C-alpha positions in Angstrom: 104.2 81.0 114.7 100.9 81.9 113.9 100.2 85.5 115.4 96.7 85.9 114.3 94.1 83.3 113.1 90.8 85.0 111.2 88.6 81.8 111.4 85.4 81.7 109.2 84.3 85.2 110.4 80.8 86.4 109.4 79.5 89.7 110.1 75.8 90.5 109.3 74.0 93.9 109.7 70.4 92.8 109.7 69.7 91.4 106.2 73.2 93.2 104.8 75.9 90.6 104.7 79.3 92.7 105.4 81.5 89.8 105.6 81.1 86.1 104.7 82.9 83.2 105.8 86.3 85.5 106.1 89.4 83.2 107.2 93.4 83.6 106.9 96.2 83.3 109.2 99.0 86.0 110.0 102.3 84.7 111.0 104.3 86.4 113.5 106.0 89.6 112.2 103.9 89.6 109.1 102.6 93.1 107.6 99.3 92.2 106.3 97.6 94.9 104.2 93.6 94.6 103.5 92.6 96.4 100.5 89.2 96.9 98.5 86.7 99.2 97.4 85.0 101.4 100.0 82.0 99.2 101.6 83.7 96.1 100.9 84.4 95.1 104.8 88.2 95.5 105.3 87.3 98.1 107.9 84.7 95.9 109.8 87.3 93.0 109.7 89.8 95.2 111.3 87.2 96.4 113.9 86.3 92.9 114.4 90.1 92.0 115.3 90.3 95.1 117.6 86.9 93.9 119.5 84.8 96.9 118.2 82.6 94.9 116.6 80.8 91.7 117.5 80.9 88.8 114.9 77.7 87.0 113.8 80.0 83.5 113.5 83.4 82.6 113.5 86.3 82.9 115.6 89.5 85.3 116.3 92.7 83.6 117.7 95.6 86.0 118.6 99.0 83.9 119.9 96.7 80.6 119.7 94.5 82.1 122.5 90.4 82.5 121.4 89.7 86.2 122.0 86.4 86.4 120.3 84.6 87.3 123.1 87.2 89.3 125.1 87.1 92.9 125.6 89.3 95.3 123.1 91.8 95.9 125.9 92.2 92.2 126.8 93.2 91.2 123.4 96.7 92.3 123.1 96.0 94.8 120.3 96.8 98.3 119.8 94.4 100.5 117.1 95.8 103.4 115.2 93.0 105.2 113.6 92.8 107.8 110.7 91.9 111.0 112.7 94.7 110.5 115.4 92.4 110.6 118.5 94.9 112.7 120.3 93.6 114.5 123.6 94.1 118.2 122.9 94.8 119.3 126.3 97.4 116.7 127.0 101.1 117.0 126.1 102.5 114.3 123.5 104.0 112.3 126.2 100.7 112.2 128.1 99.0 111.2 124.9 101.5 108.6 124.5 101.5 107.3 127.9 97.6 107.4 128.4 97.0 103.7 127.6 99.3 102.4 130.3 98.2 105.1 132.8 94.8 103.6 132.5 96.0 100.1 132.9 97.5 101.0 136.1 101.0 100.6 135.5 103.8 102.3 137.5 104.7 105.9 136.6 108.2 104.9 136.1 107.2 102.3 133.5 105.1 104.5 131.6 107.6 107.1 131.3 110.3 104.7 130.1 108.0 103.3 127.6 107.2 106.7 126.3 110.9 107.5 125.7 111.6 104.3 124.1 108.8 104.9 121.5 109.7 108.6 121.0 113.3 107.4 120.2 111.9 104.9 117.8 109.6 107.5 116.0 112.2 110.3 116.1 109.7 112.7 118.2 111.6 113.0 121.3 112.1 116.8 121.1 108.3 117.1 120.9 107.3 115.4 124.1 106.3 118.6 126.2 104.3 119.9 123.3 100.5 119.5 122.7 98.7 118.4 119.4 97.9 121.8 118.1 101.7 122.5 117.9 102.2 119.5 115.7 102.0 118.8 112.1 100.0 116.1 110.5 102.8 113.8 110.2 103.8 114.3 113.7 100.3 113.9 115.1 100.3 110.6 113.3 103.6 109.7 114.8 102.0 110.3 118.2 99.2 108.1 117.5 101.3 105.2 116.5 103.6 105.8 119.8 100.5 105.5 121.7 100.1 102.3 120.1 104.0 101.2 120.6 104.0 101.9 124.2 101.6 99.3 125.1 103.6 96.8 123.1 100.9 94.8 121.6 100.8 91.4 120.1 99.3 92.8 116.9 99.1 96.6 115.7 96.0 97.6 113.9 96.1 100.5 111.3 92.9 101.9 110.0 93.9 104.1 107.1 96.3 106.1 109.0 97.8 108.1 106.2 94.4 109.2 104.6 94.5 112.7 106.1 98.1 113.6 105.1 99.0 115.1 102.0 101.1 113.4 99.0 104.4 114.2 100.3 103.8 113.3 104.0 102.1 110.0 102.8 105.1 108.9 100.8 107.4 109.9 103.8 105.0 107.9 106.2 105.1 104.8 104.2 109.0 104.7 104.6 108.6 105.4 108.3 106.0 102.7 109.0 108.2 100.3 107.0 111.0 101.1 108.7 109.3 100.7 112.1 107.9 97.3 110.9 111.5 96.1 110.5 112.7 97.6 113.7 109.9 96.5 115.8 109.5 92.9 113.9 105.9 93.3 115.0 102.7 91.9 113.6 100.9 94.7 111.7 97.5 94.4 109.8 96.8 97.6 107.7 93.8 98.8 106.0 93.5 101.0 103.4 92.0 101.7 99.9 95.3 103.3 98.6 96.9 100.4 96.4 100.2 102.4 96.3 100.4 101.9 100.2 99.4 98.4 99.6 102.3 97.4 97.1 105.1 99.3 98.8 104.5 98.2 102.2 102.9 94.7 102.6 104.5 91.1 102.7 101.1 89.8 101.9 97.8 91.6 100.6 94.2 90.5 101.2 92.0 91.8 98.5 88.5 91.7 99.9 85.2 92.7 97.6 81.6 92.5 98.9 82.3 90.9 102.2 84.6 88.1 100.7 88.4 87.6 100.1 89.3 87.4 96.4 92.8 86.7 96.6 95.7 86.6 99.0 99.5 87.0 98.1 102.5 89.0 97.8 102.3 92.4 96.0 104.1 91.1 93.0 102.2 87.8 92.9 99.0 89.7 92.7 100.2 92.0 90.2 101.6 89.7 87.9 99.4 86.7 88.6 95.9 88.2 89.8 93.3 85.2 90.2 90.5 86.9 88.5 89.5 89.9 86.8 88.7 92.1 89.7 92.0 91.8 91.3 93.5 92.5 88.0 91.8 95.8 88.1 92.0 96.8 91.4 95.9 96.6 91.8 97.6 99.1 89.4 97.5 102.9 88.8 96.3 103.3 86.1 94.1 100.2 86.2 94.7 97.3 83.6 92.7 97.8 80.3 90.0 95.2 79.7 89.0 94.5 76.1 85.9 92.4 74.7 87.2 89.6 72.6 86.4 86.3 71.2 88.2 82.9 70.7 88.7 82.4 66.8 90.3 78.9 67.1 92.3 76.4 68.9 94.2 74.2 66.3 96.3 72.4 68.6 96.9 72.4 72.3 99.7 74.8 72.5 98.0 77.8 71.0 94.6 80.0 70.9 93.6 82.7 68.6 91.9 85.6 69.9 89.9 88.2 67.7 90.0 91.8 69.0 87.7 94.4 67.1 90.8 96.2 65.7 93.1 93.2 64.5 93.2 92.3 60.9 94.4 88.9 61.9 93.5 87.1 65.3 96.1 87.4 68.2 97.6 84.1 68.6 98.3 83.4 72.3 100.1 80.4 74.2 97.2 77.9 75.7 95.7 79.5 78.7 97.3 78.2 82.1 95.3 80.1 84.8 92.8 78.8 86.7 90.2 78.0 84.0 90.0 75.5 81.1 90.6 76.7 77.5 87.5 78.3 76.0 85.8 76.9 73.0 85.6 78.6 69.6 83.3 81.6 69.5 83.5 82.1 73.5 83.3 85.6 74.7 86.4 86.3 76.6 88.0 89.4 78.0 91.5 90.3 77.3 93.7 92.4 79.6 96.6 94.6 79.0 98.5 96.8 81.5 99.2 100.6 80.6 103.2 99.7 80.7 102.5 96.7 78.2 101.7 98.8 75.3 104.9 98.6 72.9 106.6 101.2 70.6 108.0 98.6 68.4 106.2 96.1 66.3 107.2 92.4 67.0 106.2 89.2 65.4 102.5 88.2 66.1 101.9 91.7 67.5 98.7 93.6 67.0 98.7 97.0 66.4 96.2 99.6 67.2 96.2 103.4 65.8 95.3 105.6 68.4 94.5 109.5 69.2 95.9 111.0 72.3 93.3 112.7 74.4 95.0 113.3 77.9 98.5 113.6 78.6 100.0 113.4 82.1 103.8 114.5 82.4 105.1 113.3 85.6 108.8 114.2 85.1 110.6 110.8 85.0 107.4 108.7 83.2 104.3 109.8 81.1 100.7 108.6 81.3 98.6 108.7 78.1 95.0 108.3 77.7 94.3 107.5 74.2 91.1 106.8 71.7 91.7 103.4 70.3 88.8 103.8 67.8 87.2 100.5 67.5 89.4 99.0 70.0 87.2 100.0 73.3 87.4 98.9 77.0 84.9 96.6 78.5 84.7 99.1 81.6 84.1 102.3 79.6 83.2 104.4 82.7 86.5 103.9 84.7 88.8 106.1 82.4 86.0 107.5 80.2 86.5 104.8 77.7 90.0 105.7 76.7 93.1 103.3 76.9 95.5 104.0 79.5 99.2 103.9 78.3 102.2 104.3 80.4 105.7 105.4 79.2 108.8 105.1 81.4 110.2 108.2 79.9 109.1 111.9 79.1 106.9 112.1 76.1 106.2 115.0 73.4 102.9 113.7 72.9 100.2 116.2 73.0 96.4 116.3 72.7 95.2 115.0 69.3 98.6 113.5 68.2 98.1 109.9 66.5 100.3 107.0 67.8 100.7 103.4 67.0 100.6 100.9 69.9 101.6 97.3 69.6 100.1 94.5 71.6 102.6 91.8 72.3 100.7 88.2 72.8 103.5 87.8 75.3 102.0 90.4 77.5 98.4 89.7 77.4 96.0 88.5 80.2 92.7 86.5 79.3 89.8 86.3 81.6 86.7 84.1 81.3 83.2 85.9 80.9 82.9 85.2 84.7 86.2 86.7 85.5 88.3 83.9 86.1 92.0 84.0 85.0 92.5 82.0 82.0 95.9 83.1 80.9 98.8 85.1 82.4 101.4 86.9 80.4 104.5 85.0 79.5 106.6 87.7 80.5 107.1 90.4 83.1 105.8 93.5 81.1 108.2 96.4 81.2 107.6 99.8 79.2 110.1 100.3 76.2 
């Protein structure tokens, strides 16, 4: 059953286009995460679903009912905001039951709903406290509890973990995933944090400049991005992009690519993505994820002599930012022009050390000059 339908939604603020012909459906019980850069339109779309913004064109349907022109209270949605929006003079119980009280529900019904929500969120012992007595994570649970008490058809979350520290964000990601499983509820979640998107979503909706770039499961989008934008947006550190040209295509099964440092072309399997094979001499972009740089040299691999510039030791893993000499990235501003390398282990590398990186043709993405994906890796990349 389709819980939510976004039908050709367009939103303009005067001459500014915030959203243009956005459409997708959400099945009952799905956890959808909308991601994109700041100003892309994801929060605007969430507010449109909630009824806090009017639309220029299109429709919103919830459980097969057109709610486009309904007031927020009549849509069957509950929204959790970034800043908690708790009443400081009320207790936790009063905050959680306030929405039902305003709807005129009987006191016994309100109290029962608050108790149930508190049990689910494990905050029963805090019901008599006021917000100032709570930690950030506890305040966010209260805000979520206020939404749960209303038993909405759709839960809406607008970057709810942004104000929490790293440890609490990690904990709350687990709590929200558990909550979703227990309630079997439809949830729409907006964030700019790709870690939240990758770890929590059933499907991710990637939005850029008011349009949807791609929709899919986290691993689908990570392994088979539809274009260069999606490939660069999902992944931390982001994918490395290198300028290249097509050297030759002697048969239907392989294409050779010239990189700046390659003594010989990197021979790839023929493109299998959204576009057609590029002709000889065509400018393209080669993408290599940080974890795909190999420490061993295999047949057909291109090697890069690099100098370590930054080392981020994270205990069980290491991130290195290296200078690849003539091999420079397309988007040099994103990482100061350095190549990002991930090692799934501790590394003794330090500033100024030299290292040899191997680019295996089986791990390479290829993108057309317009950003369309031409080729996906032949295997799932894993660090060695």
